[in-house]
MDAnalysis code that builds the backbone (N, CA, C; Angstrom):
import MDAnalysis as mda
import numpy as np

u = mda.Universe.empty(291, n_residues=97, atom_resindex=np.repeat(np.arange(97), 3), trajectory=True)
u.add_TopologyAttr("name", ["N", "CA", "C"] * 97)
u.add_TopologyAttr("resid", np.arange(1, 98))
u.add_TopologyAttr("resname", ["MET", "GLU", "SER", "LEU", "MET", "ALA", "GLN", "ALA", "ALA", "GLU", "LEU", "GLN", "ASN", "LYS", "VAL", "ALA", "ASN", "ALA", "GLN", "GLU", "LYS", "LEU", "ALA", "GLN", "THR", "ASN", "VAL", "LYS", "GLY", "ILE", "ALA", "GLN", "ASN", "GLY", "ALA", "CYS", "VAL", "VAL", "ASP", "MET", "THR", "GLY", "LYS", "TYR", "ASP", "VAL", "LEU", "LYS", "ILE", "THR", "ILE", "HIS", "PRO", "SER", "VAL", "LEU", "PRO", "ALA", "GLY", "ALA", "GLU", "ALA", "VAL", "SER", "ASN", "ILE", "VAL", "LEU", "ALA", "ALA", "LEU", "LYS", "ASP", "ALA", "LYS", "GLN", "LYS", "ALA", "ASP", "VAL", "LEU", "ILE", "ASP", "LYS", "VAL", "MET", "GLY", "GLU", "ALA", "THR", "ALA", "GLY", "MET", "PRO", "MET", "PRO", "GLN"])
u.atoms.positions = np.array([
    [60.506, 13.282, 38.358],
    [59.249, 12.576, 38.471],
    [59.414, 11.300, 39.311],
    [60.537, 10.622, 39.121],
    [60.798, 9.397, 39.873],
    [60.890, 9.692, 41.370],
    [61.511, 10.810, 41.703],
    [61.628, 11.218, 43.099],
    [60.253, 11.488, 43.707],
    [59.392, 12.126, 42.958],
    [58.033, 12.417, 43.421],
    [57.262, 11.123, 43.666],
    [57.417, 10.159, 42.770],
    [56.737, 8.868, 42.927],
    [57.264, 8.137, 44.167],
    [58.552, 8.228, 44.417],
    [59.143, 7.597, 45.594],
    [58.612, 8.239, 46.870],
    [58.475, 9.572, 46.868],
    [57.931, 10.278, 48.025],
    [56.476, 9.878, 48.259],
    [55.710, 9.751, 47.188],
    [54.302, 9.349, 47.306],
    [54.199, 7.940, 47.870],
    [55.045, 7.041, 47.418],
    [55.037, 5.666, 47.923],
    [55.423, 5.630, 49.399],
    [56.400, 6.441, 49.780],
    [56.825, 6.513, 51.180],
    [55.692, 7.047, 52.058],
    [55.016, 8.083, 51.591],
    [53.893, 8.636, 52.335],
    [52.776, 7.609, 52.475],
    [52.495, 6.896, 51.397],
    [51.453, 5.867, 51.434],
    [51.815, 4.789, 52.452],
    [53.064, 4.404, 52.519],
    [53.520, 3.407, 53.479],
    [53.378, 3.925, 54.912],
    [53.757, 5.183, 55.133],
    [53.634, 5.768, 56.477],
    [52.178, 5.839, 56.914],
    [51.285, 6.211, 56.001],
    [49.859, 6.293, 56.328],
    [49.306, 4.902, 56.640],
    [49.699, 3.903, 55.861],
    [49.244, 2.531, 56.116],
    [49.723, 2.049, 57.483],
    [50.968, 2.359, 57.835],
    [51.486, 1.990, 59.155],
    [50.737, 2.718, 60.263],
    [50.418, 3.980, 60.036],
    [49.670, 4.758, 61.027],
    [48.279, 4.172, 61.215],
    [47.634, 3.766, 60.132],
    [46.301, 3.169, 60.237],
    [46.346, 1.849, 61.007],
    [47.390, 1.079, 60.797],
    [47.548, -0.170, 61.536],
    [47.753, 0.118, 63.025],
    [48.543, 1.150, 63.321],
    [48.759, 1.541, 64.718],
    [47.440, 1.960, 65.360],
    [46.623, 2.716, 64.629],
    [45.321, 3.140, 65.153],
    [44.424, 1.942, 65.427],
    [44.465, 0.949, 64.559],
    [43.628, -0.236, 64.733],
    [44.040, -1.035, 65.967],
    [45.304, -0.918, 66.362],
    [45.816, -1.689, 67.495],
    [45.859, -0.889, 68.798],
    [45.503, 0.389, 68.737],
    [45.538, 1.236, 69.929],
    [44.112, 1.429, 70.446],
    [43.952, 1.265, 71.740],
    [42.629, 1.390, 72.351],
    [42.522, 2.669, 73.175],
    [41.315, 3.207, 73.200],
    [40.977, 4.325, 74.080],
    [39.782, 3.898, 74.917],
    [39.598, 4.561, 76.040],
    [38.458, 4.264, 76.917],
    [37.612, 5.514, 77.062],
    [36.334, 5.365, 76.766],
    [35.378, 6.421, 77.039],
    [34.717, 6.122, 78.363],
    [34.651, 7.123, 79.218],
    [34.142, 6.909, 80.572],
    [33.030, 7.902, 80.859],
    [31.944, 7.408, 81.451],
    [30.829, 8.273, 81.845],
    [30.472, 8.012, 83.305],
    [30.028, 9.039, 83.954],
    [29.586, 8.994, 85.353],
    [30.566, 8.244, 86.250],
    [31.802, 8.735, 86.265],
    [32.841, 8.201, 87.160],
    [33.044, 6.700, 87.014],
    [32.935, 6.201, 85.791],
    [33.192, 4.789, 85.545],
    [31.975, 3.901, 85.579],
    [30.795, 4.487, 85.715],
    [29.585, 3.665, 85.705],
    [29.397, 2.987, 84.352],
    [29.937, 3.608, 83.298],
    [29.944, 3.004, 81.969],
    [31.302, 3.286, 81.335],
    [31.893, 2.242, 80.774],
    [33.189, 2.365, 80.107],
    [33.061, 1.732, 78.727],
    [33.499, 2.476, 77.706],
    [33.505, 1.976, 76.341],
    [34.954, 1.847, 75.889],
    [35.342, 0.650, 75.474],
    [36.662, 0.415, 74.893],
    [36.513, 0.483, 73.375],
    [37.341, 1.329, 72.742],
    [37.255, 1.571, 71.303],
    [38.663, 1.650, 70.733],
    [38.826, 1.214, 69.483],
    [40.121, 1.366, 68.833],
    [40.240, 2.771, 68.263],
    [41.432, 3.089, 67.808],
    [41.660, 4.371, 67.151],
    [41.015, 4.451, 65.778],
    [40.348, 3.389, 65.364],
    [39.606, 3.392, 64.103],
    [38.100, 3.297, 64.365],
    [37.707, 3.654, 65.573],
    [36.305, 3.722, 66.002],
    [35.609, 2.365, 66.113],
    [36.355, 1.283, 66.176],
    [35.733, -0.020, 66.389],
    [35.473, -0.190, 67.883],
    [34.212, -0.380, 68.253],
    [33.865, -0.580, 69.659],
    [34.183, -2.028, 70.012],
    [35.004, -2.211, 71.031],
    [35.446, -3.534, 71.437],
    [34.649, -4.079, 72.611],
    [34.250, -3.169, 73.504],
    [33.577, -3.621, 74.720],
    [32.847, -2.448, 75.363],
    [31.682, -2.734, 75.915],
    [30.942, -1.748, 76.711],
    [30.682, -2.385, 78.068],
    [31.119, -1.713, 79.115],
    [30.924, -2.204, 80.471],
    [29.990, -1.244, 81.208],
    [28.920, -1.786, 81.751],
    [27.942, -0.986, 82.505],
    [27.897, -1.531, 83.925],
    [28.135, -0.659, 84.877],
    [28.088, -1.074, 86.279],
    [26.645, -1.423, 86.639],
    [26.441, -2.515, 87.355],
    [25.080, -2.938, 87.697],
    [24.260, -1.895, 88.459],
    [24.916, -0.987, 89.149],
    [24.183, 0.026, 89.924],
    [23.400, 0.983, 89.026],
    [23.735, 1.031, 87.739],
    [23.061, 1.923, 86.795],
    [21.747, 1.319, 86.308],
    [21.662, 0.011, 86.274],
    [20.520, -0.673, 85.663],
    [19.154, -0.342, 86.288],
    [19.046, -0.217, 87.601],
    [17.727, 0.114, 88.161],
    [17.198, 1.490, 87.736],
    [18.041, 2.346, 87.209],
    [17.613, 3.686, 86.785],
    [16.730, 3.637, 85.540],
    [16.730, 2.522, 84.847],
    [15.856, 2.373, 83.690],
    [16.582, 2.491, 82.365],
    [15.859, 2.097, 81.322],
    [16.445, 2.015, 79.978],
    [16.939, 3.364, 79.479],
    [16.183, 4.419, 79.699],
    [16.592, 5.732, 79.189],
    [17.879, 6.207, 79.860],
    [17.985, 6.004, 81.155],
    [19.201, 6.403, 81.873],
    [20.405, 5.590, 81.402],
    [20.208, 4.302, 81.202],
    [21.291, 3.446, 80.718],
    [21.716, 3.892, 79.317],
    [20.729, 4.168, 78.478],
    [21.016, 4.638, 77.128],
    [21.822, 5.932, 77.154],
    [21.434, 6.855, 78.005],
    [22.138, 8.148, 78.097],
    [23.577, 7.991, 78.578],
    [23.793, 7.120, 79.541],
    [25.149, 6.936, 80.064],
    [26.037, 6.232, 79.032],
    [25.474, 5.271, 78.304],
    [26.242, 4.598, 77.250],
    [26.599, 5.599, 76.151],
    [25.646, 6.433, 75.776],
    [25.897, 7.450, 74.756],
    [27.001, 8.411, 75.207],
    [26.977, 8.815, 76.452],
    [28.011, 9.716, 76.969],
    [29.385, 9.054, 76.924],
    [29.462, 7.779, 77.271],
    [30.742, 7.070, 77.233],
    [31.226, 6.896, 75.795],
    [30.303, 6.631, 74.867],
    [30.670, 6.523, 73.452],
    [31.219, 7.845, 72.925],
    [30.572, 8.947, 73.284],
    [31.042, 10.265, 72.848],
    [32.429, 10.561, 73.407],
    [32.657, 10.185, 74.655],
    [33.971, 10.392, 75.273],
    [35.038, 9.565, 74.555],
    [34.707, 8.313, 74.230],
    [35.659, 7.456, 73.515],
    [35.955, 8.016, 72.130],
    [34.933, 8.482, 71.434],
    [35.139, 9.042, 70.093],
    [36.026, 10.276, 70.153],
    [35.799, 11.125, 71.141],
    [36.616, 12.330, 71.291],
    [38.087, 11.953, 71.534],
    [38.312, 10.958, 72.354],
    [39.682, 10.510, 72.621],
    [40.297, 9.871, 71.380],
    [39.497, 9.125, 70.618],
    [39.990, 8.529, 69.376],
    [40.335, 9.618, 68.363],
    [39.522, 10.669, 68.301],
    [39.809, 11.785, 67.386],
    [41.165, 12.414, 67.694],
    [41.453, 12.624, 68.969],
    [42.741, 13.201, 69.384],
    [43.879, 12.258, 68.990],
    [43.678, 10.971, 69.217],
    [44.693, 9.978, 68.857],
    [44.932, 9.968, 67.346],
    [43.863, 9.996, 66.566],
    [43.976, 9.996, 65.102],
    [44.754, 11.215, 64.630],
    [44.416, 12.379, 65.153],
    [45.134, 13.601, 64.769],
    [46.629, 13.477, 65.065],
    [46.963, 12.930, 66.217],
    [48.364, 12.789, 66.606],
    [49.091, 11.793, 65.704],
    [48.535, 10.605, 65.556],
    [49.205, 9.539, 64.808],
    [49.311, 9.891, 63.327],
    [48.230, 10.390, 62.741],
    [48.270, 10.732, 61.322],
    [49.140, 11.967, 61.082],
    [49.140, 12.889, 62.031],
    [50.006, 14.063, 61.916],
    [51.474, 13.679, 61.895],
    [51.837, 12.705, 62.737],
    [53.216, 12.219, 62.744],
    [53.548, 11.520, 61.424],
    [52.605, 10.762, 60.899],
    [52.848, 9.994, 59.670],
    [52.977, 10.893, 58.448],
    [52.229, 11.982, 58.452],
    [52.220, 12.847, 57.270],
    [53.063, 14.100, 57.461],
    [53.745, 14.192, 58.581],
    [54.595, 15.347, 58.888],
    [53.842, 16.652, 58.729],
    [52.587, 16.660, 59.195],
    [51.776, 17.884, 59.155],
    [51.094, 18.161, 57.833],
    [51.321, 17.321, 56.829],
    [50.656, 17.511, 55.553],
    [49.158, 17.277, 55.723],
    [48.294, 18.189, 55.269],
    [46.859, 17.954, 55.462],
    [46.395, 16.736, 54.672],
    [45.555, 15.930, 55.329],
    [45.026, 14.724, 54.688],
    [43.583, 14.977, 54.281],
    [43.151, 14.410, 53.162],
    [41.743, 14.554, 52.774],
    [40.845, 13.845, 53.767],
    [39.662, 14.354, 53.967],
    [38.711, 13.765, 54.925],
    [37.992, 12.588, 54.353],
])
């Protein structure tokens, strides 16, 4: 039983370290060849949104669509990063959602 508790504590420590790594790692979501760039952490915290001025005359709906596309791209990249980092921390053990 003591060995099991030690393994659980070790796993908890590895997961905590992985979460810290995710918080400190950034991904970039890019839409329309860089017309909009979203900087996001591996924990889905949006840090910065950059919109090229050439997009603004297209109107609010176009700007909204390009920002949404960049956010989706950043989230997809963060998802891949999370799978990699947490997979390494848990040695392939499935984690609850």
